N, CA, C and O atoms as CSV, one atom per row, in Angstrom:
chain,resi,resn,atom,element,x,y,z
A,1,MET,N,N,337.456,165.305,96.953
A,1,MET,CA,C,336.066,165.014,97.219
A,1,MET,C,C,335.925,163.679,97.962
A,1,MET,O,O,335.092,163.563,98.860
A,2,ILE,N,N,336.717,162.688,97.604
A,2,ILE,CA,C,336.669,161.402,98.291
A,2,ILE,C,C,337.594,161.468,99.504
A,2,ILE,O,O,338.764,161.829,99.371
A,3,PRO,N,N,337.081,161.122,100.682
A,3,PRO,CA,C,337.931,161.176,101.870
A,3,PRO,C,C,338.990,160.075,101.840
A,3,PRO,O,O,338.802,159.039,101.202
A,4,ASP,N,N,340.092,160.307,102.530
A,4,ASP,CA,C,341.154,159.314,102.625
A,4,ASP,C,C,340.716,158.250,103.626
A,4,ASP,O,O,340.583,158.533,104.816
A,5,LEU,N,N,340.494,157.045,103.154
A,5,LEU,CA,C,339.991,155.981,104.005
A,5,LEU,C,C,341.096,155.060,104.500
A,5,LEU,O,O,340.855,154.180,105.326
A,6,GLY,N,N,342.288,155.263,104.001
A,6,GLY,CA,C,343.419,154.462,104.445
A,6,GLY,C,C,343.227,152.990,104.151
A,6,GLY,O,O,342.792,152.611,103.064
A,7,LYS,N,N,343.556,152.162,105.135
A,7,LYS,CA,C,343.488,150.722,104.914
A,7,LYS,C,C,342.051,150.197,104.842
A,7,LYS,O,O,341.843,149.033,104.498
A,8,TYR,N,N,341.073,151.021,105.155
A,8,TYR,CA,C,339.663,150.596,105.112
A,8,TYR,C,C,338.986,150.940,103.786
A,8,TYR,O,O,337.791,150.694,103.622
A,9,ALA,N,N,339.723,151.496,102.859
A,9,ALA,CA,C,339.127,151.926,101.592
A,9,ALA,C,C,338.433,150.774,100.871
A,9,ALA,O,O,337.319,150.933,100.372
A,10,GLY,N,N,339.079,149.631,100.815
A,10,GLY,CA,C,338.476,148.483,100.124
A,10,GLY,C,C,337.165,148.047,100.761
A,10,GLY,O,O,336.183,147.787,100.066
A,11,ALA,N,N,337.157,147.970,102.079
A,11,ALA,CA,C,335.950,147.534,102.777
A,11,ALA,C,C,334.826,148.544,102.611
A,11,ALA,O,O,333.676,148.165,102.386
A,12,VAL,N,N,335.151,149.828,102.720
A,12,VAL,CA,C,334.122,150.862,102.599
A,12,VAL,C,C,333.585,150.909,101.177
A,12,VAL,O,O,332.372,150.986,100.978
A,13,MET,N,N,334.463,150.865,100.192
A,13,MET,CA,C,334.010,150.904,98.796
A,13,MET,C,C,333.221,149.641,98.458
A,13,MET,O,O,332.252,149.703,97.701
A,14,GLY,N,N,333.620,148.506,99.006
A,14,GLY,CA,C,332.866,147.275,98.798
A,14,GLY,C,C,331.473,147.371,99.396
A,14,GLY,O,O,330.496,146.931,98.789
A,15,ALA,N,N,331.384,147.954,100.598
A,15,ALA,CA,C,330.080,148.124,101.238
A,15,ALA,C,C,329.192,149.054,100.413
A,15,ALA,O,O,327.998,148.801,100.252
A,16,TYR,N,N,329.780,150.127,99.894
A,16,TYR,CA,C,329.006,151.028,99.027
A,16,TYR,C,C,328.526,150.286,97.786
A,16,TYR,O,O,327.369,150.426,97.388
A,17,ALA,N,N,329.397,149.506,97.178
A,17,ALA,CA,C,329.030,148.776,95.958
A,17,ALA,C,C,327.905,147.787,96.241
A,17,ALA,O,O,326.941,147.712,95.480
A,18,VAL,N,N,328.019,147.030,97.324
A,18,VAL,CA,C,326.978,146.065,97.667
A,18,VAL,C,C,325.661,146.778,97.939
A,18,VAL,O,O,324.605,146.310,97.515
A,19,SER,N,N,325.711,147.893,98.633
A,19,SER,CA,C,324.490,148.650,98.933
A,19,SER,C,C,323.824,149.155,97.664
A,19,SER,O,O,322.604,149.070,97.523
A,20,ILE,N,N,324.608,149.671,96.753
A,20,ILE,CA,C,324.056,150.176,95.495
A,20,ILE,C,C,323.432,149.045,94.693
A,20,ILE,O,O,322.342,149.200,94.142
A,21,VAL,N,N,324.118,147.904,94.624
A,21,VAL,CA,C,323.575,146.755,93.885
A,21,VAL,C,C,322.266,146.290,94.513
A,21,VAL,O,O,321.304,146.004,93.801
A,22,LEU,N,N,322.223,146.214,95.833
A,22,LEU,CA,C,320.995,145.788,96.497
A,22,LEU,C,C,319.852,146.771,96.263
A,22,LEU,O,O,318.713,146.351,96.061
A,23,LEU,N,N,320.137,148.062,96.286
A,23,LEU,CA,C,319.100,149.055,96.015
A,23,LEU,C,C,318.579,148.937,94.592
A,23,LEU,O,O,317.372,149.019,94.365
A,24,VAL,N,N,319.474,148.747,93.634
A,24,VAL,CA,C,319.061,148.589,92.235
A,24,VAL,C,C,318.200,147.342,92.085
A,24,VAL,O,O,317.181,147.369,91.394
A,25,LEU,N,N,318.606,146.248,92.731
A,25,LEU,CA,C,317.815,145.022,92.663
A,25,LEU,C,C,316.442,145.203,93.298
A,25,LEU,O,O,315.446,144.709,92.770
A,26,LEU,N,N,316.384,145.893,94.403
A,26,LEU,CA,C,315.113,146.142,95.067
A,26,LEU,C,C,314.168,146.947,94.175
A,26,LEU,O,O,312.983,146.630,94.078
A,27,VAL,N,N,314.685,147.971,93.535
A,27,VAL,CA,C,313.865,148.772,92.627
A,27,VAL,C,C,313.419,147.938,91.434
A,27,VAL,O,O,312.261,148.013,91.023
A,28,ALA,N,N,314.333,147.138,90.871
A,28,ALA,CA,C,313.997,146.312,89.709
A,28,ALA,C,C,312.917,145.291,90.056
A,28,ALA,O,O,311.973,145.109,89.288
A,29,VAL,N,N,313.043,144.626,91.198
A,29,VAL,CA,C,312.044,143.634,91.606
A,29,VAL,C,C,310.704,144.313,91.866
A,29,VAL,O,O,309.657,143.768,91.515
A,30,SER,N,N,310.724,145.479,92.468
A,30,SER,CA,C,309.481,146.206,92.726
A,30,SER,C,C,308.790,146.584,91.424
A,30,SER,O,O,307.572,146.451,91.301
A,31,MET,N,N,309.559,147.051,90.460
A,31,MET,CA,C,308.971,147.416,89.163
A,31,MET,C,C,308.431,146.183,88.449
A,31,MET,O,O,307.360,146.237,87.845
A,32,TRP,N,N,309.168,145.066,88.512
A,32,TRP,CA,C,308.731,143.832,87.864
A,32,TRP,C,C,307.426,143.333,88.488
A,32,TRP,O,O,306.495,142.956,87.777
A,33,ARG,N,N,307.369,143.334,89.820
A,33,ARG,CA,C,306.149,142.892,90.500
A,33,ARG,C,C,304.988,143.830,90.216
A,33,ARG,O,O,303.856,143.377,90.044
A,34,GLY,N,N,305.250,145.124,90.166
A,34,GLY,CA,C,304.200,146.090,89.859
A,34,GLY,C,C,303.618,145.861,88.476
A,34,GLY,O,O,302.404,145.931,88.287
A,35,ALA,N,N,304.483,145.588,87.513
A,35,ALA,CA,C,304.014,145.331,86.154
A,35,ALA,C,C,303.208,144.037,86.100
A,35,ALA,O,O,302.194,143.962,85.406
A,36,ARG,N,N,303.658,143.023,86.830
A,36,ARG,CA,C,302.937,141.745,86.853
A,36,ARG,C,C,301.559,141.909,87.480
A,36,ARG,O,O,300.579,141.378,86.957
A,37,VAL,N,N,301.466,142.626,88.580
A,37,VAL,CA,C,300.180,142.858,89.235
A,37,VAL,C,C,299.269,143.690,88.342
A,37,VAL,O,O,298.066,143.436,88.271
A,38,ARG,N,N,299.836,144.682,87.660
A,38,ARG,CA,C,299.032,145.508,86.755
A,38,ARG,C,C,298.436,144.652,85.635
A,38,ARG,O,O,297.268,144.814,85.283
A,39,ARG,N,N,299.244,143.735,85.071
A,39,ARG,CA,C,298.730,142.839,84.025
A,39,ARG,C,C,297.607,141.962,84.568
A,39,ARG,O,O,296.585,141.772,83.910
A,40,GLN,N,N,297.804,141.429,85.774
A,40,GLN,CA,C,296.772,140.587,86.366
A,40,GLN,C,C,295.484,141.369,86.605
A,40,GLN,O,O,294.392,140.863,86.345
A,41,LEU,N,N,295.607,142.583,87.093
A,41,LEU,CA,C,294.412,143.403,87.311
A,41,LEU,C,C,293.719,143.738,86.001
A,41,LEU,O,O,292.489,143.744,85.936
A,42,ASP,N,N,294.493,144.016,84.956
A,42,ASP,CA,C,293.888,144.275,83.646
A,42,ASP,C,C,293.118,143.056,83.149
A,42,ASP,O,O,292.032,143.194,82.585
A,43,GLU,N,N,293.678,141.856,83.356
A,43,GLU,CA,C,292.984,140.633,82.943
A,43,GLU,C,C,291.694,140.452,83.732
A,43,GLU,O,O,290.666,140.091,83.159
A,44,ILE,N,N,291.734,140.697,85.023
A,44,ILE,CA,C,290.536,140.547,85.856
A,44,ILE,C,C,289.466,141.556,85.422
A,44,ILE,O,O,288.290,141.210,85.316
A,45,GLU,N,N,289.876,142.794,85.175
A,45,GLU,CA,C,288.905,143.809,84.750
A,45,GLU,C,C,288.334,143.472,83.395
A,45,GLU,O,O,287.150,143.715,83.161
A,46,ALA,N,N,289.131,142.918,82.485
A,46,ALA,CA,C,288.621,142.530,81.172
A,46,ALA,C,C,287.605,141.402,81.308
A,46,ALA,O,O,286.583,141.406,80.622
A,47,ARG,N,N,287.878,140.428,82.191
A,47,ARG,CA,C,286.930,139.336,82.416
A,47,ARG,C,C,285.633,139.847,83.001
A,47,ARG,O,O,284.553,139.400,82.615
A,48,ARG,N,N,285.733,140.789,83.939
A,48,ARG,CA,C,284.524,141.355,84.559
A,48,ARG,C,C,283.720,142.144,83.531
A,48,ARG,O,O,282.489,142.123,83.561
A,49,ALA,N,N,284.399,142.836,82.627
A,49,ALA,CA,C,283.697,143.618,81.601
A,49,ALA,C,C,282.965,142.686,80.634
A,49,ALA,O,O,281.865,143.001,80.181
A,50,ARG,N,N,283.576,141.535,80.316
A,50,ARG,CA,C,282.940,140.591,79.398
A,50,ARG,C,C,281.732,139.912,80.034
A,50,ARG,O,O,280.738,139.630,79.364
A,51,ASN,N,N,281.834,139.655,81.333
A,51,ASN,CA,C,280.757,138.937,82.014
A,51,ASN,C,C,279.633,139.847,82.513
A,51,ASN,O,O,278.641,139.380,83.073
A,52,GLY,N,N,279.799,141.106,82.307
A,52,GLY,CA,C,278.725,142.009,82.642
A,52,GLY,C,C,278.851,142.580,83.995
A,52,GLY,O,O,278.003,143.368,84.414
């Protein structure tokens, strides 16, 4: 299933690993920011509800 990469195997596997790590980090940061914005919006809506 894995192709024979010869002497480039290390570089190719390293590139795959770095890409996967970067994608995971991108998703994690996006989820973290989304949760933070959602909390901020909930606070703003609660303040607006209290003030009429």
